[in-house]
C-alpha angles and dihedrals in degrees: 000000000000101000093156109135123254119223107267091197096054109102091194091068131061087242092067096045099073099256094123096245109141108160135048089236088068090066088072135065119233089256092049091046091054089049096052095043090049090053090045090053090048092057091056090047092049091055093048089051091052090049090050087054088054093243114173108275096232089051092051088051092052093049092047090051092052091048088051090057088049092060088047090054090050093047091053088057098035103059135102088250095061114107146191121263108214093188094057098027093230142094123276126206130250095267107068085150136355097294144068099238127175114260119195095214132019143191122236112202122201106261091203095047133091098243126092113303096034124129090239090059092048090051093051089055092049094046095047089053092050091049092048091049092049091065093067115096097204114067122226125230120215122198134174115233150098123296086217093061108038112178094228136087120263093255096053098095139034092220138358114213122196136172106235121218123254097245108243097342099085126038097200098180095048091048093046088058087078088070098028093065093056094042088053088058096047108033104004092109089056091058105027092162091062099041100042094111131068093243140001119300108265108165094089097037112133099229133105102250110181092194092059090047092051089049093049091048092049089049090050092050089050094052091050094046 
């Protein structure tokens, strides 16, 4: 169960809005939690079954990663912050915008059904992306690091393109923890170097976080007496 604490000082999440919500687990009903934990356990079991069938280890890792994304897509639809879209007559996920806001009623789609929000639909999206990427001849390389400290010389690229943060409007790391806590439970053992911490790294996040500034100021004042 994802009992990791949410940031009570972050106004872009329900934890920082005075509603008494403290953990990510509180964003799900008991039925939704049972559903997601069952899917998470199934991901682990699927990888063990592939290993028993002597499937190549890297292929097992790739399949497990895709299945971890599947659980994340279900979590997005199966939370108490999901809502009904009257204009489209279907369910919408947790992130209608870059925030975890309070909603006063919510929709709970059937995760085993064929309608929007089901596991089959989530799997279709993942498969379609994998098939589209397989058509490219040149492989891509994904590395985890900071855009301010690229491990290549200055003449390695013609251009470096980044997506800058929105100052103090979006707390990316705090919001991404919604998915991080589930990925840690499905594929965290596959990438221990990326899931060693309770939440996503935030100290070097390029956003204006007033709560971090206040904490740093308080620490400085304490040090200087």
